[in-house]
C-alpha positions in Angstrom: 0.0 0.0 0.0 3.0 2.3 -0.3 1.8 3.6 -3.6 -1.7 4.2 -2.3 -0.1 6.1 0.6 1.8 8.3 -1.8 -1.2 9.0 -3.9 -3.5 10.0 -1.1 -0.8 12.2 0.3 -0.6 14.0 -3.0 -4.3 14.8 -2.6 -4.0 16.4 0.9 -4.5 13.4 3.1 -2.1 12.5 5.9 -1.7 8.7 5.8 -0.5 6.8 8.8 0.2 3.1 9.0 -1.7 2.0 12.1 -0.8 -1.6 11.5 1.1 -3.4 8.7 -2.1 -3.9 6.9 -4.0 -0.8 7.8 -3.5 2.7 6.4 -5.4 5.3 8.4 -6.0 8.8 7.1 -5.3 11.2 9.9 -6.9 14.2 8.4 -9.6 15.3 6.0 -8.6 17.8 3.4 -12.2 18.9 3.3 -12.6 19.3 7.0 -14.6 22.6 7.0 -17.1 21.1 4.6 -17.1 17.8 6.4 -18.1 19.6 9.6 -21.3 20.8 7.9 -22.1 17.7 5.8 -20.1 14.7 7.2 -22.2 12.0 5.4 -21.6 13.6 2.0 -17.9 14.3 2.4 -17.2 10.9 4.0 -19.0 9.2 1.2 -17.0 11.1 -1.4 -13.7 10.2 0.5 -14.7 6.6 0.5 -15.5 6.6 -3.2 -12.3 8.5 -4.0 -10.2 5.9 -2.1 -12.1 3.1 -3.8 -11.3 4.6 -7.1 -7.6 4.9 -6.2 -7.6 1.2 -5.2 -9.4 0.2 -8.4 -6.9 2.2 -10.5 -4.0 0.5 -8.7 -5.8 -2.9 -9.2 -5.5 -3.5 -5.5 -8.2 -6.1 -5.2 -7.0 -7.3 -1.8 -7.5 -3.9 -0.2 -10.7 -1.9 0.5 -11.6 1.5 1.6 -13.9 1.5 4.6 -15.6 4.1 6.7 -14.4 4.2 10.3 -15.2 7.7 11.6 -13.1 8.9 14.6 -13.1 12.3 16.2 -10.5 14.7 14.6 -9.5 12.3 11.8 -10.6 11.4 8.3 -13.5 9.0 8.2 -11.9 6.4 6.1 -9.0 3.9 6.1 -7.6 1.3 3.8 -7.5 -2.3 5.1 -7.5 -5.9 3.8 -10.6 -6.8 1.8 
């Protein structure tokens, strides 16, 4: 997932490897909007990450929503 980490970082996310197989996004580049419409923004983030994984043909990894206070709502983990 190193390539995925580099790609999301280029788009304003701050990836952090929580575990060898889990990439957590520590921030949301759209935080001001997410504070007003979290379901919309989190859904867009999840779809974006899913598209990144599809483009990388990373079938063994999935983007999942896992909201936590002060962080992005999504992470990448084994499918």
